[in-house]
One Martini backbone bead per residue (centre of mass of N, CA, C, O) as a GRO file, in nm:
protein
  215
    1MET     BB    1  -2.256   0.355  -0.406
    2ARG     BB    2  -2.078   0.560  -0.197
    3ILE     BB    3  -2.030   0.897  -0.183
    4LEU     BB    4  -1.781   1.132  -0.134
    5THR     BB    5  -1.850   1.455   0.015
    6GLU     BB    6  -1.634   1.495   0.193
    7ARG     BB    7  -1.318   1.684   0.269
    8GLU     BB    8  -1.276   1.531   0.541
    9ILE     BB    9  -1.012   1.308   0.633
   10VAL     BB   10  -0.890   0.999   0.744
   11VAL     BB   11  -0.569   0.859   0.773
   12ALA     BB   12  -0.523   0.514   0.868
   13SER     BB   13  -0.205   0.588   0.955
   14HIS     BB   14   0.154   0.555   1.077
   15ASN     BB   15   0.287   0.550   0.797
   16GLU     BB   16   0.499   0.767   0.644
   17GLY     BB   17   0.501   0.662   0.356
   18LYS     BB   18   0.195   0.644   0.309
   19LEU     BB   19   0.131   0.938   0.380
   20ARG     BB   20   0.294   1.059   0.143
   21GLU     BB   21   0.145   0.924  -0.080
   22PHE     BB   22  -0.143   1.027  -0.020
   23ALA     BB   23  -0.076   1.325  -0.037
   24ASP     BB   24   0.007   1.309  -0.344
   25LEU     BB   25  -0.274   1.185  -0.448
   26MET     BB   26  -0.482   1.402  -0.304
   27ALA     BB   27  -0.405   1.696  -0.377
   28PRO     BB   28  -0.600   1.737  -0.647
   29PHE     BB   29  -0.884   1.722  -0.441
   30GLY     BB   30  -0.899   1.904  -0.172
   31PHE     BB   31  -0.805   1.778   0.086
   32LYS     BB   32  -0.853   1.730   0.435
   33ALA     BB   33  -0.587   1.562   0.584
   34LYS     BB   34  -0.557   1.321   0.853
   35SER     BB   35  -0.403   1.147   1.080
   36ALA     BB   36  -0.418   0.916   1.325
   37LYS     BB   37  -0.180   1.046   1.484
   38GLU     BB   38  -0.309   1.334   1.519
   39PHE     BB   39  -0.546   1.198   1.703
   40GLY     BB   40  -0.415   0.965   1.891
   41LEU     BB   41  -0.435   0.690   1.763
   42PRO     BB   42  -0.427   0.376   1.770
   43GLU     BB   43  -0.314   0.063   1.664
   44PRO     BB   44  -0.471  -0.171   1.532
   45ASP     BB   45  -0.522  -0.496   1.511
   46GLU     BB   46  -0.427  -0.714   1.250
   47THR     BB   47  -0.648  -0.996   1.215
   48GLY     BB   48  -0.652  -1.049   0.930
   49THR     BB   49  -0.640  -1.256   0.608
   50THR     BB   50  -0.686  -0.994   0.448
   51PHE     BB   51  -0.668  -0.691   0.305
   52GLU     BB   52  -0.959  -0.605   0.347
   53GLN     BB   53  -0.982  -0.655   0.650
   54ASN     BB   54  -0.746  -0.472   0.746
   55ALA     BB   55  -0.852  -0.206   0.623
   56ALA     BB   56  -1.115  -0.202   0.787
   57ILE     BB   57  -1.010  -0.199   1.070
   58LYS     BB   58  -0.876   0.084   1.040
   59ALA     BB   59  -1.105   0.257   0.922
   60LEU     BB   60  -1.326   0.203   1.143
   61ALA     BB   61  -1.167   0.297   1.388
   62ALA     BB   62  -1.135   0.594   1.292
   63ALA     BB   63  -1.432   0.671   1.230
   64THR     BB   64  -1.535   0.616   1.511
   65ALA     BB   65  -1.341   0.808   1.680
   66THR     BB   66  -1.398   1.084   1.486
   67GLY     BB   67  -1.661   1.102   1.286
   68LEU     BB   68  -1.509   1.037   1.018
   69PRO     BB   69  -1.398   0.970   0.741
   70ALA     BB   70  -1.199   0.683   0.631
   71LEU     BB   71  -0.872   0.591   0.519
   72SER     BB   72  -0.732   0.273   0.408
   73ASP     BB   73  -0.456   0.056   0.378
   74ASP     BB   74  -0.362  -0.273   0.246
   75SER     BB   75  -0.041  -0.420   0.197
   76GLY     BB   76   0.166  -0.624  -0.036
   77LEU     BB   77   0.388  -0.897  -0.096
   78CYS     BB   78   0.361  -1.134  -0.366
   79VAL     BB   79   0.518  -1.445  -0.400
   80ASP     BB   80   0.510  -1.718  -0.602
   81ALA     BB   81   0.746  -1.905  -0.482
   82LEU     BB   82   0.584  -1.843  -0.182
   83ASP     BB   83   0.273  -1.867  -0.200
   84GLY     BB   84   0.232  -1.530  -0.148
   85GLN     BB   85   0.453  -1.451   0.011
   86PRO     BB   86   0.391  -1.242   0.274
   87GLY     BB   87   0.163  -1.055   0.227
   88VAL     BB   88  -0.019  -0.973   0.507
   89TYR     BB   89   0.298  -1.011   0.638
   90THR     BB   90   0.500  -0.806   0.542
   91ALA     BB   91   0.555  -0.631   0.800
   92ASN     BB   92   0.634  -0.880   0.988
   93TRP     BB   93   0.910  -0.936   0.843
   94ALA     BB   94   1.027  -0.654   0.983
   95GLU     BB   95   1.027  -0.747   1.265
   96LYS     BB   96   1.151  -0.687   1.585
   97PRO     BB   97   1.187  -0.749   1.918
   98ASP     BB   98   1.129  -0.424   1.979
   99GLY     BB   99   0.902  -0.349   1.727
  100SER     BB  100   1.052  -0.275   1.506
  101ARG     BB  101   1.150  -0.192   1.163
  102ASP     BB  102   1.331  -0.394   0.902
  103PHE     BB  103   1.356  -0.392   0.557
  104GLY     BB  104   1.632  -0.514   0.505
  105MET     BB  105   1.561  -0.777   0.652
  106ALA     BB  106   1.309  -0.848   0.486
  107MET     BB  107   1.456  -0.873   0.209
  108GLN     BB  108   1.644  -1.093   0.296
  109ARG     BB  109   1.432  -1.304   0.376
  110THR     BB  110   1.312  -1.323   0.098
  111GLU     BB  111   1.568  -1.413  -0.049
  112ASP     BB  112   1.622  -1.666   0.118
  113ALA     BB  113   1.356  -1.808   0.050
  114MET     BB  114   1.399  -1.826  -0.255
  115ASN     BB  115   1.670  -1.983  -0.248
  116GLU     BB  116   1.542  -2.235  -0.098
  117VAL     BB  117   1.340  -2.287  -0.368
  118GLY     BB  118   1.518  -2.194  -0.638
  119ALA     BB  119   1.458  -1.872  -0.703
  120VAL     BB  120   1.686  -1.735  -0.948
  121SER     BB  121   1.544  -1.680  -1.192
  122ALA     BB  122   1.353  -1.442  -1.341
  123ASP     BB  123   1.099  -1.645  -1.393
  124GLU     BB  124   1.101  -1.723  -1.059
  125ARG     BB  125   1.047  -1.392  -0.954
  126SER     BB  126   0.758  -1.347  -0.931
  127GLY     BB  127   0.524  -1.066  -0.861
  128ARG     BB  128   0.319  -0.860  -0.625
  129PHE     BB  129   0.159  -0.580  -0.555
  130VAL     BB  130  -0.085  -0.496  -0.298
  131ALA     BB  131  -0.387  -0.283  -0.278
  132VAL     BB  132  -0.629  -0.189  -0.024
  133ILE     BB  133  -0.895   0.023  -0.018
  134CYS     BB  134  -1.070   0.185   0.257
  135VAL     BB  135  -1.384   0.324   0.313
  136ALA     BB  136  -1.515   0.484   0.604
  137TRP     BB  137  -1.791   0.519   0.815
  138PRO     BB  138  -1.940   0.581   1.123
  139ASP     BB  139  -2.186   0.371   1.035
  140GLY     BB  140  -2.002   0.121   0.870
  141HIS     BB  141  -1.948   0.184   0.603
  142THR     BB  142  -1.813   0.035   0.294
  143GLU     BB  143  -1.526   0.070   0.059
  144TYR     BB  144  -1.352  -0.080  -0.229
  145PHE     BB  145  -0.992  -0.085  -0.358
  146ARG     BB  146  -0.798  -0.244  -0.605
  147GLY     BB  147  -0.437  -0.299  -0.649
  148GLU     BB  148  -0.187  -0.402  -0.904
  149ALA     BB  149   0.170  -0.495  -0.935
  150GLU     BB  150   0.369  -0.627  -1.159
  151GLY     BB  151   0.667  -0.845  -1.125
  152GLN     BB  152   1.007  -0.861  -0.989
  153LEU     BB  153   1.272  -0.990  -0.818
  154VAL     BB  154   1.563  -0.838  -0.687
  155TRP     BB  155   1.935  -0.878  -0.674
  156PRO     BB  156   2.006  -0.643  -0.525
  157PRO     BB  157   1.921  -0.362  -0.406
  158ARG     BB  158   1.753  -0.066  -0.561
  159GLY     BB  159   1.754   0.205  -0.413
  160GLN     BB  160   1.619   0.488  -0.175
  161LYS     BB  161   1.344   0.510  -0.243
  162GLY     BB  162   1.073   0.506  -0.079
  163PHE     BB  163   0.965   0.188   0.065
  164GLY     BB  164   1.031  -0.094   0.192
  165TYR     BB  165   1.044  -0.317  -0.098
  166ASP     BB  166   1.116  -0.134  -0.343
  167PRO     BB  167   1.435  -0.217  -0.413
  168VAL     BB  168   1.316  -0.534  -0.517
  169PHE     BB  169   1.100  -0.399  -0.729
  170LEU     BB  170   1.026  -0.485  -1.072
  171PRO     BB  171   0.838  -0.354  -1.292
  172GLU     BB  172   0.661  -0.416  -1.554
  173GLY     BB  173   0.847  -0.267  -1.822
  174PHE     BB  174   1.101  -0.197  -1.632
  175ASP     BB  175   1.443  -0.065  -1.523
  176LYS     BB  176   1.308   0.015  -1.248
  177THR     BB  177   1.279   0.045  -0.938
  178PHE     BB  178   1.092   0.175  -0.689
  179GLY     BB  179   1.363   0.278  -0.546
  180GLU     BB  180   1.446   0.451  -0.831
  181MET     BB  181   1.186   0.623  -0.805
  182THR     BB  182   0.986   0.865  -0.827
  183ALA     BB  183   0.683   0.944  -0.726
  184GLU     BB  184   0.586   1.008  -1.020
  185GLU     BB  185   0.676   0.739  -1.143
  186LYS     BB  186   0.539   0.539  -0.952
  187HIS     BB  187   0.249   0.628  -0.991
  188GLY     BB  188   0.162   0.738  -1.293
  189TRP     BB  189  -0.083   0.936  -1.192
  190LYS     BB  190  -0.337   1.165  -1.308
  191PRO     BB  191  -0.575   1.349  -1.382
  192GLY     BB  192  -0.650   1.225  -1.721
  193GLN     BB  193  -0.511   0.968  -1.696
  194GLU     BB  194  -0.516   0.618  -1.759
  195THR     BB  195  -0.261   0.522  -1.589
  196ALA     BB  196  -0.113   0.334  -1.339
  197LEU     BB  197   0.152   0.179  -1.149
  198SER     BB  198   0.105   0.147  -0.872
  199HIS     BB  199  -0.092  -0.016  -0.651
  200ARG     BB  200  -0.184   0.245  -0.494
  201ALA     BB  201  -0.251   0.412  -0.748
  202ARG     BB  202  -0.465   0.214  -0.860
  203ALA     BB  203  -0.655   0.220  -0.620
  204PHE     BB  204  -0.690   0.532  -0.624
  205GLN     BB  205  -0.805   0.558  -0.905
  206LYS     BB  206  -1.064   0.410  -0.849
  207PHE     BB  207  -1.155   0.584  -0.617
  208ALA     BB  208  -1.162   0.857  -0.774
  209ARG     BB  209  -1.359   0.771  -0.998
  210ALA     BB  210  -1.602   0.669  -0.822
  211MET     BB  211  -1.601   0.918  -0.574
  212LEU     BB  212  -1.483   1.203  -0.738
  213GLY     BB  213  -1.500   1.223  -1.056
  214ALA     BB  214  -1.254   1.131  -1.203
  215ALA     BB  215  -1.109   1.096  -1.526
   0.00000   0.00000   0.00000
C-alpha cells in the first residue's frame, strides 16, 4: 500500500454536501484540501458499474489534471427489496430533465418502487449506504477504502440535516435518521475512537488508519 505523504490534496467532487463532510472528516489531520470545482475541473462522466470504478474515474481525472494526489468517493443507497437499486445510480434517480437534482423526488421514487414490490413492513425495508473512497496519484496509482452502514428505509422523510437520501435512512440501532443527526452524530468517529457510524465516515476511518497513521 502506498502511504499518502503529501498534505495538499484535491477532493474530486462538485457535491457541496460531500465537500462539507470531507472537510469535517479531514480537519483533524491538517490537510490543505481543495475541491475539483476550485480548480475549474469539469465533472467526468461516471461510466462505471461499481462504486470502485466510478470513484477511480473521478480521482484519476483530478490527479491527472492537477498533478496532485486526489481523493474521491462514490456512494449510494442499496435497497434489498429493489435488488440493490438505486446503487451506483443513486444520484441519477434524482436527476430532472434540466440536469438539476431533486432528492425529494428521488426519495419519493424509491418509496414508490418499494411499495410496488410490497416492501411495506420494517423487516422488508432493509438496505445500506455504501461509500468507496479512492485515492489516486498523478502516476495512476490508486488505493481503495470501502464503508457500509446498515439500516432501513422509513417514510415519510424525517429531518432536514445532511443531504441526499439521509432523511429516509434509519441506521441500525438508532432512532434518528441521518437527516435528523448532526454532522458529529452522523460521522460518529474521531481519531482515537473505535467505530464510525456513516458509510462515508467508515470508509474515511479505514483510509485514515491505513494511510495517515491515525489510531
